[in-house]
C-alpha positions as CSV (number, residue, x, y, z in Angstrom):
1,M,138.6,-14.0,171.3
2,L,138.0,-13.4,167.6
3,R,135.8,-10.5,168.5
4,N,138.5,-8.9,170.7
5,L,141.1,-9.3,167.8
6,F,138.6,-7.7,165.4
7,L,137.9,-4.8,167.8
8,T,141.6,-4.2,168.3
9,A,142.4,-4.2,164.6
10,L,139.4,-1.8,163.9
11,T,140.6,0.5,166.7
12,T,144.1,0.5,165.3
13,F,142.9,1.4,161.8
14,V,140.7,4.2,163.0
15,L,143.6,5.7,165.1
16,L,146.1,5.3,162.3
17,G,143.6,6.9,159.8
18,N,143.0,9.9,162.1
19,S,146.7,10.5,162.4
20,F,147.4,10.4,158.7
21,A,144.4,12.7,158.0
22,N,145.9,15.4,160.4
23,V,149.3,15.4,158.7
24,S,149.8,18.6,156.8
25,T,152.3,19.1,154.0
26,G,152.9,22.7,155.1
27,D,152.3,24.0,151.5
28,D,148.9,25.5,152.5
29,K,150.3,28.0,155.0
30,E,149.1,31.6,154.2
31,K,151.7,34.0,152.8
32,E,151.6,37.7,152.4
33,V,152.9,39.9,149.6
34,K,152.9,43.7,149.1
35,I,152.8,44.9,145.4
36,K,153.1,48.5,144.4
37,T,150.4,49.4,141.8
38,S,149.4,52.4,139.7
39,A,146.0,52.7,141.3
40,I,144.6,56.2,141.8
41,C,141.3,56.2,143.6
42,G,138.6,54.2,145.3
43,M,137.3,52.9,142.0
44,C,140.7,51.4,141.3
45,K,140.8,49.9,144.8
46,A,137.5,48.2,144.3
47,R,138.4,47.0,140.8
48,I,141.8,45.5,141.9
49,E,140.4,43.9,145.1
50,R,137.4,42.4,143.3
51,N,139.6,40.9,140.5
52,L,142.1,39.5,143.0
53,A,139.1,37.9,145.0
54,F,138.5,35.7,141.9
55,E,142.1,34.6,141.7
56,K,142.4,31.0,143.0
57,G,144.2,30.9,146.3
58,V,143.7,34.6,147.3
59,K,142.4,34.9,150.8
60,E,142.4,38.7,151.2
61,A,143.5,41.7,149.2
62,D,143.5,45.2,150.5
63,L,144.8,48.2,148.6
64,D,146.0,51.4,150.3
65,V,145.1,54.1,147.8
66,K,147.5,56.6,149.5
67,T,150.6,54.4,149.1
68,K,149.2,52.5,146.1
69,I,150.3,49.3,147.8
70,V,148.1,46.2,147.6
71,T,148.7,43.7,150.4
72,I,147.6,40.2,149.4
73,K,147.2,37.1,151.7
74,Y,147.3,33.9,149.7
75,N,147.8,30.2,149.7
76,P,151.1,29.4,147.9
77,A,150.0,26.0,147.0
78,K,147.3,27.4,144.8
79,T,148.9,30.6,143.3
80,D,152.2,32.5,143.3
81,V,153.3,36.2,143.2
82,A,153.8,36.1,139.4
83,K,150.1,35.1,138.9
84,L,149.0,37.9,141.3
85,K,151.0,40.5,139.4
86,A,149.6,39.2,136.1
87,N,146.1,39.5,137.5
88,I,146.7,43.2,138.5
89,S,148.3,43.9,135.1
90,K,145.3,42.3,133.2
91,T,143.0,44.5,135.3
92,G,144.8,47.5,133.8
93,Y,147.3,48.5,136.4
94,D,151.1,48.3,136.9
95,A,152.2,45.7,139.4
96,D,155.7,46.4,140.6
97,E,157.8,45.8,137.5
98,V,155.0,44.3,135.5
99,V,153.5,46.9,133.2
100,A,149.7,47.2,132.9
101,D,148.2,45.1,130.1
102,Q,147.2,47.4,127.3
103,V,143.8,45.8,126.7
104,G,143.0,46.0,130.5
105,Y,144.3,49.6,130.7
106,N,142.1,50.7,127.7
107,K,139.0,49.4,129.6
108,L,139.6,51.6,132.5
109,P,137.6,54.8,133.0
110,S,139.6,57.8,132.0
111,C,139.7,59.0,135.6
112,C,141.5,55.7,136.6
113,K,144.2,56.0,133.9
114,K,147.6,57.5,134.7
115,G,147.3,61.2,135.0
116,G,143.5,61.0,135.5
117,S,141.6,63.2,137.8
118,M,140.5,61.9,141.2
119,D,137.1,63.7,141.5
120,H,135.1,60.6,142.3
121,Q,136.8,59.5,145.5
């Protein structure tokens, strides 16, 4: 009888533990944002996408060079749009209303600066 009681209690704890482990807070749902940049070419695309890949919470970043819009899929529990724009700005590019960080902009090759030639596409 004691053995049955023990097994029942153990089974109950296992079932309750599994049900609590599967509960999601809903904060980790993926979100998507589109940000207009000042990118010019394929080198800009690679630089922005690479730097966003190192941002915590970013799952995917894809820059369309023709429209200059980067589409970012991210986890809102780990980052937010302001941080994403700051990342792009520090890389040297405008991000919507956030102007490019001057230090980052100065590090860009001359062809990737505003008004630069696009011979290397």
